[in-house]
N, C-alpha and C positions, 0 to 999 in steps of 0.2 A: 560942123555936125552938131546936131542940136544935143543938149544934154537930156539925160533922163533925169526928170523930177521926182525925188523921193519923198514919199509920205510916211510920216511916222504914227503908229509903231511899224516897223517893217513886216512884211508877211513875206513868209518864205517863198512860197509860189509865184508872187509877183516879181521878187527880185531876188534871186539865190545867191548871187554873188555878193550883194551889199549885205544879205543876212548873214553869210558865213563870215564876212570881215567883221562885223559886230560880235559874231559869237567868238571870233577869236580876240577881241578886246574883253569881252565877258569872261573868257578863261583867264585872263592875267597872265600873258605870255611869258614874263620871267619867272614866275612859278612852275610853268608848265616847263620849260627849259631845265630848271632846276631838278624838278621830278624826273624828267626823261635822263638827265646825266647822271643820279644817282643809281637809276636802273642799269643803266649802260655801265658804270663804274663797277658797280657791285657783282653785276654778272660777271664781269671780264677777270676781275680777282678771282672768284669761286672757279672759274672755269680754267684758268691758266694755273690754279694751284691743284686741281685735280688731275686726274688721268681719262676725263671724258673726251670722249670723240666727237668732233663737230660734224653735226648731222642737219638736215633740214628741219627735223623736230625740235631740234636746238634752237633755231630761229623762231619758230612758233611759239616755243615754250616762253622765250625771253619778250616775244612781242605781245603774249597774252597778260605776262606781268606788266609790260609796260601800259598796255591799254586800261587794265585795272586801275593801276595806279592815277592814270590821267584821268580817268572818269572819277575816281574819288578825289582827286585835285580840283575838277571842276565843280564837284558837289560843294566842297568847302568854300572855294573861292566866290561861287555863285550864291551860296546861302548868305554869306558876308554881305554882299552887295544887295540881296533883298531886304534885310534888317537895316542898311544904311542909306536907304536911296537918298532921304532930304541930306544928310552929312554929305554923301558924295557929290550932292548937286553943287556945294560949297568946295569941297576939296578935290574930287575928281571928277569934274563935269563932262567929262569925255567918255565916261563909262556908258554902255547902252542903256542902263536902266535910269541913271541919272538924266541922261539928254533925252530920252523918250524913244530910242531907237527899239527898244524891246518893251512891251507891255510887262506889268508885273505878273501876268498870267503865264506869258512865254517864259519868264525867267523861273517860275515855279515848276513849269514843265520840265524845264532842262535840268535843275536841280534834282528833282524827284526821280527822273528817269536816270540821269548819271549816277546817282547813289545807288539805286536798286541794281543797275548793270553792274557797277564796280564790284557789289558783294556778291552777285551770282556768278560773276567770271572768276573772281578769287575763290570761292567756294569750290569751283571745278578744279582749279589747278593747284591747289595744296592747302594744307592747314595752318602754315606759316604764315602764307601770303593773305588767307582769310583773315587771321589774328591781326595782322600788320593794317591792312586796310579797314577792317572793322575799328580797331582802337583809335585809328586816325580820324575816321568818320565821327565816332563819337566825341573827340576833344574837339574836332572842327564844329561839331554841331553845339555844344556846350559854350564854345568861344562867341558864337554870333547869336545863338535864338534864347529869348526868353523861357524859363525864369532865371536862367544861369546868367547869359550874356556875359561870359567872363572877360569879354575886351574892355568892359567897365572898370577893370581893376589892374592897374599897371603889372603888379606880379603875375597874377593869374593869366593875363594876356600874353605875357611874355612866356610863361610856363608852357601853354600850350603850343606855342609857336616852336621853342626849342625843342620840346619833348617828342613833338611829330618829326620835325626836321632832322634832329641832332640824334636823338635815340631811337625810335619806333622804326623808321625808315631804314637806317642803316644795320642796326641787329637783325630786325625782321625779315628784310630782304634778303641779308646774307644768310640767315638761317635755311631760307626758302631755297636759295640757288646752291649752297653746299650741299643739302639734302638732294638736290634734282641732279647735280652733277658727280657727287661722291657719294651717295647713298645714305650719308647720316649727317644731321644737322650740327655743325661746331662753329665757334668762332676764335679764329687765330689773333694772336696778338696785334698784327696789322690792323684788323678790322676794330679792336676796341681803340687803336690810337687814332683811326680816322674818326670813329664815333666821338671822342673827346675832343677833338678838334672841331668837328662839325658844330656839336653842342655848346662850344664855347662861343665859336662864330656866330652861329645863329642868336646868342644873347645880343650881339652887336647888332644885328639886323632886325632883331626885335624892339628894341629900344630905339633905334634910329629911324624905324618906317613912320613914326608919327611926327616927326619934326617937319615934313610938307606938309601935314595935316593939321597943324595947329589952330587956325581959325575955325574950321568946323568942329573939331573937337570941342574947343572951348565954349561955341556957342550950344552944343548939345550935351554939355556937360560929361563929357567922355573922359575920365581923369586918365592921362598919360604921364609918362616919366618925362616928358617934354615940358608939360604943363607944370609939374613939380619943380624940375630942375633947372629948366632952361635951354633952348638950343645950344649955346655955346658948350654948356658943360656935357650935355649929351654928344656932342659932336667929338669933344676931347675924350670922353670916355669910350666910345665907338671905336675909335683909333687905337686907343689903348688896348682895347680887348683883342682886336684884330692883330695888333702887332704882339700881343702876348701868345695869340695862337701860332703867328710864323716864328718866333722865337722858340717856342716849345717844339716844333716841327725840326727846327735847325738842330736842338739839343738832342731829340730823338736821332737824328742823324749822326751826330758826334759820338752818342755812347752805341751806335750800330744795333739798333732794334733788328731783331730776327726778322726774316721774311721780308726786308724792306731796303732796296738800295739807298745807302748812305749819302753818296754824292746826288744823286738826284734831289733827295730830301733837302740836302744843306743849300745847295745852290739855286734849285728852284724857289724855296721860300725866301732865300735872301734876296733874290731878285724882285719877288713880289712883295716884299716887306719895303723895298728902296721905292718901287711904283706906287704903293700905298702913300708913303710920304709926301714923293713927289706930287702926286695927284690932289693930296689934301691942302696943299698951298694955295692960298688966295681965293679959297671958297667963302663967297660971301653969304653969310646965314640970314640976310635980310632978304635975299633974293630967292624966292621960292622954286624958281627953274633950276638955279645953281643947287640948291639943295637936292632937288628931285634928281639931278643928273649925277650927283655922288652917291645917292641912295643906288642908283642903277648901278653905278661902278663898284659899289659894296656886293651887288648881287653878281657882277661879272668876275669879282675875286672868288666869290663862292662856287660859280661854275667852274673856274679855273682848277680848284682844287680837285672837283670829280674828274679832271683829265691828268693832272699831275701825279695823284697819288696811285691810281692804277698802273701808271707807267714805272712808278717807284717799286711797285709791288711785280711786274712782269720781269723788268730788267734786273735779274739777280747776279 
């Protein structure tokens, strides 16, 4: 069977399947999964702590929130790639703009449309969602785009990431869902606990994400914590931060925080803590592939929290 020869940049009408595959890479799947799980988890917690009846409209409401957040996510990661084409040709040559699968114009169209559609959809669904999406897009823009380009500065780069992932998404989305399901916006202690966990955990993601990208950041003078402290110190610091998060959740279980199942908190996070340290053994920091795999493992732990915590809230 003869293979179709692809010509770059890809045109949607010439090869839709390859174009959508490239769009998947452009969207940075690990961030899409994280955003999707946060919407799922927060909607479940809000729903099961309310007296709301499950209806078809409920599914459409949650789907609308998810779609708005996914489009906003696509805007943020796409804008970052548009501004980092040369850097990504060194650090992430598989990305569609870096390897020529997408033209810069295609990237710009995707980013502009996704940003506009995200805001329009959020404006129809509710004030809390609109505020959440708007603030996330503003910080995402300041992170990548001149004249701010906050990613050049280690503290502000980390600030953008853990503020959006840790605070804005958790508090903003829960306020939206609680108002939707209960008729009033409120923040229970359980959500503050989850927000604190994710806020601190995301610090580890923010500082570790640049370890695989050391060479490109050095060549293009992007100052990161990895360049300042070195790979080994960042590795140990990330391990320490995540361990602190898990120990904090175990402590919350021991003191029996209200509205959360203590046994689920204790045993689930004890197992995840053991898994973290088992997986960290033998990571070769001189091998970019191993560093990248461990970074993706950290994201998987992040994903798991949005599955574990709702279970702890639902099982009373």
